[in-house]
CHARMM-style PDB file with segment names, atoms N, HN, CA, C and O in Angstrom:
ATOM      1  N   MET     1      64.047  24.789 -72.106  1.00  0.00      PROA
ATOM      2  CA  MET     1      63.213  25.861 -71.599  1.00  0.00      PROA
ATOM      3  C   MET     1      62.009  25.255 -70.881  1.00  0.00      PROA
ATOM      4  O   MET     1      61.503  24.197 -71.256  1.00  0.00      PROA
ATOM      5  N   ALA     2      61.578  25.946 -69.858  1.00  0.00      PROA
ATOM      6  HN  ALA     2      61.990  26.805 -69.554  1.00  0.00      PROA
ATOM      7  CA  ALA     2      60.466  25.459 -69.054  1.00  0.00      PROA
ATOM      8  C   ALA     2      59.184  26.219 -69.411  1.00  0.00      PROA
ATOM      9  O   ALA     2      59.222  27.392 -69.784  1.00  0.00      PROA
ATOM     10  N   ARG     3      58.069  25.534 -69.289  1.00  0.00      PROA
ATOM     11  HN  ARG     3      58.038  24.581 -68.986  1.00  0.00      PROA
ATOM     12  CA  ARG     3      56.780  26.156 -69.565  1.00  0.00      PROA
ATOM     13  C   ARG     3      56.361  27.043 -68.396  1.00  0.00      PROA
ATOM     14  O   ARG     3      56.546  26.682 -67.234  1.00  0.00      PROA
ATOM     15  N   VAL     4      55.795  28.205 -68.714  1.00  0.00      PROA
ATOM     16  HN  VAL     4      55.645  28.498 -69.658  1.00  0.00      PROA
ATOM     17  CA  VAL     4      55.276  29.116 -67.702  1.00  0.00      PROA
ATOM     18  C   VAL     4      53.843  28.681 -67.381  1.00  0.00      PROA
ATOM     19  O   VAL     4      52.994  28.577 -68.267  1.00  0.00      PROA
ATOM     20  N   MET     5      53.600  28.433 -66.102  1.00  0.00      PROA
ATOM     21  HN  MET     5      54.289  28.518 -65.383  1.00  0.00      PROA
ATOM     22  CA  MET     5      52.323  27.914 -65.649  1.00  0.00      PROA
ATOM     23  C   MET     5      51.660  28.882 -64.673  1.00  0.00      PROA
ATOM     24  O   MET     5      52.332  29.677 -64.017  1.00  0.00      PROA
ATOM     25  N   ILE     6      50.334  28.803 -64.587  1.00  0.00      PROA
ATOM     26  HN  ILE     6      49.788  28.157 -65.120  1.00  0.00      PROA
ATOM     27  CA  ILE     6      49.576  29.458 -63.530  1.00  0.00      PROA
ATOM     28  C   ILE     6      48.639  28.402 -62.951  1.00  0.00      PROA
ATOM     29  O   ILE     6      48.529  27.301 -63.492  1.00  0.00      PROA
ATOM     30  N   THR     7      47.974  28.732 -61.865  1.00  0.00      PROA
ATOM     31  HN  THR     7      48.063  29.626 -61.426  1.00  0.00      PROA
ATOM     32  CA  THR     7      47.007  27.827 -61.265  1.00  0.00      PROA
ATOM     33  C   THR     7      45.610  28.379 -61.514  1.00  0.00      PROA
ATOM     34  O   THR     7      45.341  29.548 -61.241  1.00  0.00      PROA
ATOM     35  N   CYS     8      44.723  27.536 -62.032  1.00  0.00      PROA
ATOM     36  HN  CYS     8      44.942  26.586 -62.254  1.00  0.00      PROA
ATOM     37  CA  CYS     8      43.341  27.948 -62.261  1.00  0.00      PROA
ATOM     38  C   CYS     8      42.712  28.278 -60.903  1.00  0.00      PROA
ATOM     39  O   CYS     8      42.721  27.440 -60.001  1.00  0.00      PROA
ATOM     40  N   PRO     9      42.172  29.481 -60.752  1.00  0.00      PROA
ATOM     41  CA  PRO     9      41.581  29.855 -59.466  1.00  0.00      PROA
ATOM     42  C   PRO     9      40.299  29.084 -59.141  1.00  0.00      PROA
ATOM     43  O   PRO     9      39.905  29.006 -57.977  1.00  0.00      PROA
ATOM     44  N   ASP    10      39.656  28.520 -60.144  1.00  0.00      PROA
ATOM     45  HN  ASP    10      39.976  28.583 -61.090  1.00  0.00      PROA
ATOM     46  CA  ASP    10      38.412  27.781 -59.912  1.00  0.00      PROA
ATOM     47  C   ASP    10      38.640  26.307 -59.615  1.00  0.00      PROA
ATOM     48  O   ASP    10      37.958  25.731 -58.768  1.00  0.00      PROA
ATOM     49  N   THR    11      39.603  25.690 -60.313  1.00  0.00      PROA
ATOM     50  HN  THR    11      40.157  26.159 -61.001  1.00  0.00      PROA
ATOM     51  CA  THR    11      39.808  24.251 -60.165  1.00  0.00      PROA
ATOM     52  C   THR    11      41.081  23.891 -59.415  1.00  0.00      PROA
ATOM     53  O   THR    11      41.219  22.769 -58.926  1.00  0.00      PROA
ATOM     54  N   GLY    12      42.019  24.843 -59.320  1.00  0.00      PROA
ATOM     55  HN  GLY    12      41.907  25.754 -59.717  1.00  0.00      PROA
ATOM     56  CA  GLY    12      43.304  24.568 -58.680  1.00  0.00      PROA
ATOM     57  C   GLY    12      44.265  23.795 -59.561  1.00  0.00      PROA
ATOM     58  O   GLY    12      45.347  23.413 -59.116  1.00  0.00      PROA
ATOM     59  N   ARG    13      43.878  23.559 -60.813  1.00  0.00      PROA
ATOM     60  HN  ARG    13      42.999  23.869 -61.175  1.00  0.00      PROA
ATOM     61  CA  ARG    13      44.723  22.799 -61.735  1.00  0.00      PROA
ATOM     62  C   ARG    13      45.788  23.697 -62.363  1.00  0.00      PROA
ATOM     63  O   ARG    13      45.549  24.887 -62.563  1.00  0.00      PROA
ATOM     64  N   PRO    14      46.964  23.140 -62.678  1.00  0.00      PROA
ATOM     65  CA  PRO    14      48.001  23.917 -63.366  1.00  0.00      PROA
ATOM     66  C   PRO    14      47.593  24.167 -64.818  1.00  0.00      PROA
ATOM     67  O   PRO    14      47.071  23.277 -65.489  1.00  0.00      PROA
ATOM     68  N   ILE    15      47.837  25.381 -65.289  1.00  0.00      PROA
ATOM     69  HN  ILE    15      48.261  26.104 -64.744  1.00  0.00      PROA
ATOM     70  CA  ILE    15      47.460  25.788 -66.641  1.00  0.00      PROA
ATOM     71  C   ILE    15      48.694  26.330 -67.354  1.00  0.00      PROA
ATOM     72  O   ILE    15      49.386  27.203 -66.832  1.00  0.00      PROA
ATOM     73  N   TYR    16      48.963  25.812 -68.537  1.00  0.00      PROA
ATOM     74  HN  TYR    16      48.401  25.102 -68.961  1.00  0.00      PROA
ATOM     75  CA  TYR    16      50.075  26.303 -69.366  1.00  0.00      PROA
ATOM     76  C   TYR    16      49.651  27.618 -70.001  1.00  0.00      PROA
ATOM     77  O   TYR    16      48.579  27.704 -70.600  1.00  0.00      PROA
ATOM     78  N   THR    17      50.484  28.635 -69.874  1.00  0.00      PROA
ATOM     79  HN  THR    17      51.355  28.565 -69.387  1.00  0.00      PROA
ATOM     80  CA  THR    17      50.163  29.968 -70.375  1.00  0.00      PROA
ATOM     81  C   THR    17      50.457  30.157 -71.856  1.00  0.00      PROA
ATOM     82  O   THR    17      50.055  31.157 -72.450  1.00  0.00      PROA
ATOM     83  N   GLY    18      51.157  29.195 -72.450  1.00  0.00      PROA
ATOM     84  HN  GLY    18      51.483  28.383 -71.967  1.00  0.00      PROA
ATOM     85  CA  GLY    18      51.563  29.332 -73.845  1.00  0.00      PROA
ATOM     86  C   GLY    18      52.939  29.959 -73.992  1.00  0.00      PROA
ATOM     87  O   GLY    18      53.420  30.161 -75.107  1.00  0.00      PROA
ATOM     88  N   MET    19      53.575  30.267 -72.861  1.00  0.00      PROA
ATOM     89  HN  MET    19      53.184  30.103 -71.955  1.00  0.00      PROA
ATOM     90  CA  MET    19      54.911  30.862 -72.884  1.00  0.00      PROA
ATOM     91  C   MET    19      55.916  29.899 -72.271  1.00  0.00      PROA
ATOM     92  O   MET    19      55.573  29.103 -71.396  1.00  0.00      PROA
ATOM     93  N   SER    20      57.161  29.976 -72.737  1.00  0.00      PROA
ATOM     94  HN  SER    20      57.439  30.623 -73.448  1.00  0.00      PROA
ATOM     95  CA  SER    20      58.254  29.179 -72.174  1.00  0.00      PROA
ATOM     96  C   SER    20      59.471  30.076 -72.006  1.00  0.00      PROA
ATOM     97  O   SER    20      59.728  30.954 -72.829  1.00  0.00      PROA
ATOM     98  N   PHE    21      60.215  29.847 -70.934  1.00  0.00      PROA
ATOM     99  HN  PHE    21      60.006  29.133 -70.265  1.00  0.00      PROA
ATOM    100  CA  PHE    21      61.391  30.653 -70.640  1.00  0.00      PROA
ATOM    101  C   PHE    21      62.484  29.783 -70.042  1.00  0.00      PROA
ATOM    102  O   PHE    21      62.211  28.756 -69.420  1.00  0.00      PROA
ATOM    103  N   ASP    22      63.713  30.203 -70.237  1.00  0.00      PROA
ATOM    104  HN  ASP    22      63.936  31.037 -70.742  1.00  0.00      PROA
ATOM    105  CA  ASP    22      64.834  29.713 -69.462  1.00  0.00      PROA
ATOM    106  C   ASP    22      64.662  30.313 -68.060  1.00  0.00      PROA
ATOM    107  O   ASP    22      64.138  31.419 -67.928  1.00  0.00      PROA
ATOM    108  N   GLU    23      65.090  29.608 -67.025  1.00  0.00      PROA
ATOM    109  HN  GLU    23      65.516  28.710 -67.132  1.00  0.00      PROA
ATOM    110  CA  GLU    23      64.876  30.060 -65.646  1.00  0.00      PROA
ATOM    111  C   GLU    23      65.478  31.435 -65.376  1.00  0.00      PROA
ATOM    112  O   GLU    23      64.838  32.275 -64.743  1.00  0.00      PROA
ATOM    113  N   ILE    24      66.681  31.672 -65.843  1.00  0.00      PROA
ATOM    114  HN  ILE    24      67.201  30.989 -66.358  1.00  0.00      PROA
ATOM    115  CA  ILE    24      67.341  32.956 -65.605  1.00  0.00      PROA
ATOM    116  C   ILE    24      66.602  34.085 -66.314  1.00  0.00      PROA
ATOM    117  O   ILE    24      66.411  35.159 -65.742  1.00  0.00      PROA
ATOM    118  N   ILE    25      66.192  33.852 -67.539  1.00  0.00      PROA
ATOM    119  HN  ILE    25      66.347  32.980 -68.004  1.00  0.00      PROA
ATOM    120  CA  ILE    25      65.457  34.883 -68.282  1.00  0.00      PROA
ATOM    121  C   ILE    25      64.115  35.166 -67.605  1.00  0.00      PROA
ATOM    122  O   ILE    25      63.709  36.323 -67.490  1.00  0.00      PROA
ATOM    123  N   PHE    26      63.427  34.110 -67.156  1.00  0.00      PROA
ATOM    124  HN  PHE    26      63.757  33.170 -67.250  1.00  0.00      PROA
ATOM    125  CA  PHE    26      62.154  34.300 -66.457  1.00  0.00      PROA
ATOM    126  C   PHE    26      62.347  35.139 -65.195  1.00  0.00      PROA
ATOM    127  O   PHE    26      61.578  36.066 -64.940  1.00  0.00      PROA
ATOM    128  N   GLU    27      63.363  34.818 -64.413  1.00  0.00      PROA
ATOM    129  HN  GLU    27      63.988  34.065 -64.620  1.00  0.00      PROA
ATOM    130  CA  GLU    27      63.616  35.552 -63.168  1.00  0.00      PROA
ATOM    131  C   GLU    27      63.864  37.042 -63.427  1.00  0.00      PROA
ATOM    132  O   GLU    27      63.485  37.888 -62.617  1.00  0.00      PROA
ATOM    133  N   ASN    28      64.499  37.357 -64.554  1.00  0.00      PROA
ATOM    134  HN  ASN    28      64.808  36.670 -65.212  1.00  0.00      PROA
ATOM    135  CA  ASN    28      64.846  38.747 -64.864  1.00  0.00      PROA
ATOM    136  C   ASN    28      63.819  39.455 -65.743  1.00  0.00      PROA
ATOM    137  O   ASN    28      64.002  40.622 -66.091  1.00  0.00      PROA
ATOM    138  N   SER    29      62.756  38.771 -66.100  1.00  0.00      PROA
ATOM    139  HN  SER    29      62.607  37.824 -65.818  1.00  0.00      PROA
ATOM    140  CA  SER    29      61.773  39.364 -67.006  1.00  0.00      PROA
ATOM    141  C   SER    29      60.737  40.203 -66.267  1.00  0.00      PROA
ATOM    142  O   SER    29      60.483  40.014 -65.077  1.00  0.00      PROA
ATOM    143  N   GLN    30      60.163  41.113 -66.995  1.00  0.00      PROA
ATOM    144  HN  GLN    30      60.370  41.266 -67.962  1.00  0.00      PROA
ATOM    145  CA  GLN    30      59.041  41.918 -66.529  1.00  0.00      PROA
ATOM    146  C   GLN    30      57.854  41.506 -67.384  1.00  0.00      PROA
ATOM    147  O   GLN    30      57.801  41.842 -68.567  1.00  0.00      PROA
ATOM    148  N   LEU    31      56.914  40.795 -66.815  1.00  0.00      PROA
ATOM    149  HN  LEU    31      56.956  40.522 -65.853  1.00  0.00      PROA
ATOM    150  CA  LEU    31      55.748  40.350 -67.579  1.00  0.00      PROA
ATOM    151  C   LEU    31      54.530  41.173 -67.173  1.00  0.00      PROA
ATOM    152  O   LEU    31      54.065  41.076 -66.038  1.00  0.00      PROA
ATOM    153  N   PRO    32      54.015  41.977 -68.090  1.00  0.00      PROA
ATOM    154  CA  PRO    32      52.782  42.715 -67.780  1.00  0.00      PROA
ATOM    155  C   PRO    32      51.597  41.748 -67.764  1.00  0.00      PROA
ATOM    156  O   PRO    32      51.755  40.565 -68.064  1.00  0.00      PROA
ATOM    157  N   ASP    33      50.437  42.242 -67.420  1.00  0.00      PROA
ATOM    158  HN  ASP    33      50.309  43.203 -67.176  1.00  0.00      PROA
ATOM    159  CA  ASP    33      49.251  41.386 -67.387  1.00  0.00      PROA
ATOM    160  C   ASP    33      49.041  40.688 -68.727  1.00  0.00      PROA
ATOM    161  O   ASP    33      49.141  41.302 -69.789  1.00  0.00      PROA
ATOM    162  N   LYS    34      48.752  39.414 -68.653  1.00  0.00      PROA
ATOM    163  HN  LYS    34      48.670  38.915 -67.790  1.00  0.00      PROA
ATOM    164  CA  LYS    34      48.483  38.569 -69.825  1.00  0.00      PROA
ATOM    165  C   LYS    34      47.158  37.865 -69.582  1.00  0.00      PROA
ATOM    166  O   LYS    34      46.639  37.872 -68.466  1.00  0.00      PROA
ATOM    167  N   SER    35      46.613  37.259 -70.628  1.00  0.00      PROA
ATOM    168  HN  SER    35      47.035  37.253 -71.534  1.00  0.00      PROA
ATOM    169  CA  SER    35      45.391  36.472 -70.472  1.00  0.00      PROA
ATOM    170  C   SER    35      45.584  35.111 -71.128  1.00  0.00      PROA
ATOM    171  O   SER    35      46.368  34.953 -72.064  1.00  0.00      PROA
ATOM    172  N   VAL    36      44.847  34.136 -70.609  1.00  0.00      PROA
ATOM    173  HN  VAL    36      44.210  34.265 -69.849  1.00  0.00      PROA
ATOM    174  CA  VAL    36      44.903  32.786 -71.155  1.00  0.00      PROA
ATOM    175  C   VAL    36      43.513  32.165 -71.010  1.00  0.00      PROA
ATOM    176  O   VAL    36      42.849  32.325 -69.985  1.00  0.00      PROA
ATOM    177  N   LEU    37      43.090  31.458 -72.052  1.00  0.00      PROA
ATOM    178  HN  LEU    37      43.630  31.329 -72.885  1.00  0.00      PROA
ATOM    179  CA  LEU    37      41.841  30.710 -71.990  1.00  0.00      PROA
ATOM    180  C   LEU    37      42.135  29.408 -71.264  1.00  0.00      PROA
ATOM    181  O   LEU    37      42.967  28.617 -71.708  1.00  0.00      PROA
ATOM    182  N   CYS    38      41.461  29.190 -70.167  1.00  0.00      PROA
ATOM    183  HN  CYS    38      40.785  29.833 -69.807  1.00  0.00      PROA
ATOM    184  CA  CYS    38      41.732  28.051 -69.309  1.00  0.00      PROA
ATOM    185  C   CYS    38      41.013  26.799 -69.805  1.00  0.00      PROA
ATOM    186  O   CYS    38      39.786  26.793 -69.915  1.00  0.00      PROA
ATOM    187  N   PRO    39      41.768  25.735 -70.107  1.00  0.00      PROA
ATOM    188  CA  PRO    39      41.134  24.495 -70.542  1.00  0.00      PROA
ATOM    189  C   PRO    39      40.441  23.760 -69.394  1.00  0.00      PROA
ATOM    190  O   PRO    39      39.613  22.880 -69.632  1.00  0.00      PROA
ATOM    191  N   ALA    40      40.774  24.115 -68.158  1.00  0.00      PROA
ATOM    192  HN  ALA    40      41.446  24.830 -67.965  1.00  0.00      PROA
ATOM    193  CA  ALA    40      40.182  23.433 -67.003  1.00  0.00      PROA
ATOM    194  C   ALA    40      38.765  23.916 -66.711  1.00  0.00      PROA
ATOM    195  O   ALA    40      37.896  23.113 -66.372  1.00  0.00      PROA
ATOM    196  N   CYS    41      38.523  25.233 -66.841  1.00  0.00      PROA
ATOM    197  HN  CYS    41      39.229  25.885 -67.116  1.00  0.00      PROA
ATOM    198  CA  CYS    41      37.201  25.766 -66.490  1.00  0.00      PROA
ATOM    199  C   CYS    41      36.522  26.524 -67.627  1.00  0.00      PROA
ATOM    200  O   CYS    41      35.341  26.857 -67.531  1.00  0.00      PROA
ATOM    201  N   GLY    42      37.257  26.796 -68.700  1.00  0.00      PROA
ATOM    202  HN  GLY    42      38.217  26.526 -68.778  1.00  0.00      PROA
ATOM    203  CA  GLY    42      36.679  27.470 -69.859  1.00  0.00      PROA
ATOM    204  C   GLY    42      36.632  28.987 -69.765  1.00  0.00      PROA
ATOM    205  O   GLY    42      36.125  29.640 -70.677  1.00  0.00      PROA
ATOM    206  N   GLN    43      37.147  29.563 -68.686  1.00  0.00      PROA
ATOM    207  HN  GLN    43      37.559  29.032 -67.945  1.00  0.00      PROA
ATOM    208  CA  GLN    43      37.146  31.011 -68.522  1.00  0.00      PROA
ATOM    209  C   GLN    43      38.496  31.601 -68.944  1.00  0.00      PROA
ATOM    210  O   GLN    43      39.497  30.891 -69.042  1.00  0.00      PROA
ATOM    211  N   VAL    44      38.497  32.898 -69.189  1.00  0.00      PROA
ATOM    212  HN  VAL    44      37.683  33.475 -69.110  1.00  0.00      PROA
ATOM    213  CA  VAL    44      39.741  33.611 -69.470  1.00  0.00      PROA
ATOM    214  C   VAL    44      40.289  34.109 -68.138  1.00  0.00      PROA
ATOM    215  O   VAL    44      39.581  34.770 -67.378  1.00  0.00      PROA
ATOM    216  N   HSD    45      41.545  33.793 -67.858  1.00  0.00      PROA
ATOM    217  HN  HSD    45      42.121  33.257 -68.475  1.00  0.00      PROA
ATOM    218  CA  HSD    45      42.202  34.249 -66.635  1.00  0.00      PROA
ATOM    219  C   HSD    45      43.239  35.306 -66.997  1.00  0.00      PROA
ATOM    220  O   HSD    45      44.012  35.135 -67.940  1.00  0.00      PROA
ATOM    221  N   ILE    46      43.247  36.384 -66.247  1.00  0.00      PROA
ATOM    222  HN  ILE    46      42.619  36.523 -65.481  1.00  0.00      PROA
ATOM    223  CA  ILE    46      44.272  37.419 -66.368  1.00  0.00      PROA
ATOM    224  C   ILE    46      45.349  37.068 -65.345  1.00  0.00      PROA
ATOM    225  O   ILE    46      45.052  36.798 -64.182  1.00  0.00      PROA
ATOM    226  N   TRP    47      46.602  37.076 -65.795  1.00  0.00      PROA
ATOM    227  HN  TRP    47      46.843  37.296 -66.740  1.00  0.00      PROA
ATOM    228  CA  TRP    47      47.693  36.721 -64.898  1.00  0.00      PROA
ATOM    229  C   TRP    47      48.889  37.613 -65.145  1.00  0.00      PROA
ATOM    230  O   TRP    47      48.987  38.270 -66.181  1.00  0.00      PROA
ATOM    231  N   ASN    48      49.800  37.633 -64.184  1.00  0.00      PROA
ATOM    232  HN  ASN    48      49.721  37.099 -63.342  1.00  0.00      PROA
ATOM    233  CA  ASN    48      51.058  38.354 -64.338  1.00  0.00      PROA
ATOM    234  C   ASN    48      52.175  37.509 -63.732  1.00  0.00      PROA
ATOM    235  O   ASN    48      51.932  36.384 -63.294  1.00  0.00      PROA
ATOM    236  N   LYS    49      53.372  38.031 -63.704  1.00  0.00      PROA
ATOM    237  HN  LYS    49      53.570  38.944 -64.059  1.00  0.00      PROA
ATOM    238  CA  LYS    49      54.518  37.246 -63.267  1.00  0.00      PROA
ATOM    239  C   LYS    49      54.354  36.736 -61.838  1.00  0.00      PROA
ATOM    240  O   LYS    49      54.798  35.632 -61.524  1.00  0.00      PROA
ATOM    241  N   GLN    50      53.726  37.519 -60.976  1.00  0.00      PROA
ATOM    242  HN  GLN    50      53.365  38.416 -61.231  1.00  0.00      PROA
ATOM    243  CA  GLN    50      53.544  37.100 -59.590  1.00  0.00      PROA
ATOM    244  C   GLN    50      52.655  35.860 -59.478  1.00  0.00      PROA
ATOM    245  O   GLN    50      52.761  35.110 -58.507  1.00  0.00      PROA
ATOM    246  N   ASP    51      51.788  35.640 -60.454  1.00  0.00      PROA
ATOM    247  HN  ASP    51      51.702  36.248 -61.243  1.00  0.00      PROA
ATOM    248  CA  ASP    51      50.900  34.478 -60.462  1.00  0.00      PROA
ATOM    249  C   ASP    51      51.554  33.248 -61.091  1.00  0.00      PROA
ATOM    250  O   ASP    51      51.053  32.133 -60.941  1.00  0.00      PROA
ATOM    251  N   ALA    52      52.661  33.446 -61.788  1.00  0.00      PROA
ATOM    252  HN  ALA    52      53.068  34.352 -61.909  1.00  0.00      PROA
ATOM    253  CA  ALA    52      53.247  32.400 -62.625  1.00  0.00      PROA
ATOM    254  C   ALA    52      54.405  31.678 -61.954  1.00  0.00      PROA
ATOM    255  O   ALA    52      55.031  32.181 -61.021  1.00  0.00      PROA
ATOM    256  N   TYR    53      54.664  30.483 -62.465  1.00  0.00      PROA
ATOM    257  HN  TYR    53      54.155  30.074 -63.223  1.00  0.00      PROA
ATOM    258  CA  TYR    53      55.822  29.703 -62.032  1.00  0.00      PROA
ATOM    259  C   TYR    53      56.275  28.857 -63.212  1.00  0.00      PROA
ATOM    260  O   TYR    53      55.521  28.628 -64.158  1.00  0.00      PROA
ATOM    261  N   LEU    54      57.508  28.402 -63.138  1.00  0.00      PROA
ATOM    262  HN  LEU    54      58.120  28.588 -62.370  1.00  0.00      PROA
ATOM    263  CA  LEU    54      58.041  27.534 -64.192  1.00  0.00      PROA
ATOM    264  C   LEU    54      57.746  26.092 -63.841  1.00  0.00      PROA
ATOM    265  O   LEU    54      57.927  25.667 -62.701  1.00  0.00      PROA
ATOM    266  N   GLU    55      57.292  25.347 -64.830  1.00  0.00      PROA
ATOM    267  HN  GLU    55      57.145  25.692 -65.757  1.00  0.00      PROA
ATOM    268  CA  GLU    55      56.992  23.940 -64.635  1.00  0.00      PROA
ATOM    269  C   GLU    55      58.294  23.179 -64.386  1.00  0.00      PROA
ATOM    270  O   GLU    55      59.265  23.336 -65.126  1.00  0.00      PROA
ATOM    271  N   SER    56      58.304  22.369 -63.356  1.00  0.00      PROA
ATOM    272  HN  SER    56      57.515  22.242 -62.755  1.00  0.00      PROA
ATOM    273  CA  SER    56      59.487  21.562 -63.071  1.00  0.00      PROA
ATOM    274  C   SER    56      59.483  20.317 -63.936  1.00  0.00      PROA
ATOM    275  O   SER    56      58.460  19.965 -64.523  1.00  0.00      PROA
ATOM    276  N   GLU    57      60.617  19.655 -64.015  1.00  0.00      PROA
ATOM    277  HN  GLU    57      61.448  19.940 -63.538  1.00  0.00      PROA
ATOM    278  CA  GLU    57      60.704  18.402 -64.787  1.00  0.00      PROA
ATOM    279  C   GLU    57      59.709  17.384 -64.257  1.00  0.00      PROA
ATOM    280  O   GLU    57      59.092  16.667 -65.045  1.00  0.00      PROA
ATOM    281  N   ASP    58      59.536  17.302 -62.949  1.00  0.00      PROA
ATOM    282  HN  ASP    58      60.037  17.885 -62.308  1.00  0.00      PROA
ATOM    283  CA  ASP    58      58.599  16.363 -62.339  1.00  0.00      PROA
ATOM    284  C   ASP    58      57.164  16.670 -62.752  1.00  0.00      PROA
ATOM    285  O   ASP    58      56.389  15.759 -63.045  1.00  0.00      PROA
ATOM    286  N   ASP    59      56.806  17.969 -62.777  1.00  0.00      PROA
ATOM    287  HN  ASP    59      57.435  18.709 -62.539  1.00  0.00      PROA
ATOM    288  CA  ASP    59      55.449  18.381 -63.180  1.00  0.00      PROA
ATOM    289  C   ASP    59      55.169  17.991 -64.620  1.00  0.00      PROA
ATOM    290  O   ASP    59      54.053  17.587 -64.948  1.00  0.00      PROA
ATOM    291  N   ALA    60      56.157  18.106 -65.472  1.00  0.00      PROA
ATOM    292  HN  ALA    60      57.063  18.435 -65.206  1.00  0.00      PROA
ATOM    293  CA  ALA    60      55.973  17.869 -66.906  1.00  0.00      PROA
ATOM    294  C   ALA    60      55.642  16.412 -67.206  1.00  0.00      PROA
ATOM    295  O   ALA    60      55.055  16.119 -68.248  1.00  0.00      PROA
ATOM    296  N   HSD    61      56.006  15.498 -66.317  1.00  0.00      PROA
ATOM    297  HN  HSD    61      56.483  15.736 -65.471  1.00  0.00      PROA
ATOM    298  CA  HSD    61      55.783  14.078 -66.581  1.00  0.00      PROA
ATOM    299  C   HSD    61      54.564  13.508 -65.881  1.00  0.00      PROA
ATOM    300  O   HSD    61      54.317  12.304 -65.948  1.00  0.00      PROA
ATOM    301  N   GLN    62      53.790  14.367 -65.201  1.00  0.00      PROA
ATOM    302  HN  GLN    62      53.990  15.345 -65.147  1.00  0.00      PROA
ATOM    303  CA  GLN    62      52.574  13.882 -64.556  1.00  0.00      PROA
ATOM    304  C   GLN    62      51.446  13.875 -65.559  1.00  0.00      PROA
ATOM    305  O   GLN    62      51.390  14.730 -66.442  1.00  0.00      PROA
ATOM    306  N   PRO    63      50.532  12.903 -65.429  1.00  0.00      PROA
ATOM    307  CA  PRO    63      49.397  12.825 -66.375  1.00  0.00      PROA
ATOM    308  C   PRO    63      48.426  13.963 -66.180  1.00  0.00      PROA
ATOM    309  OT1 PRO    63      47.423  14.047 -66.889  1.00  0.00      PROA
TER     310      PRO     63
END
């Protein structure tokens, strides 16, 4: 399963939302607005499926 990520609007850094999905399930899911405390800037970000993407294998191995 891949981690669901968003991009911090302040820093541009990828942020893990705390959710993980199989690609097919993610594509078919309906995700209402969610919130996440951003470790990059310390603010709470509201996000939805349109803001999210699945972390690729390459992304997962970057420092």
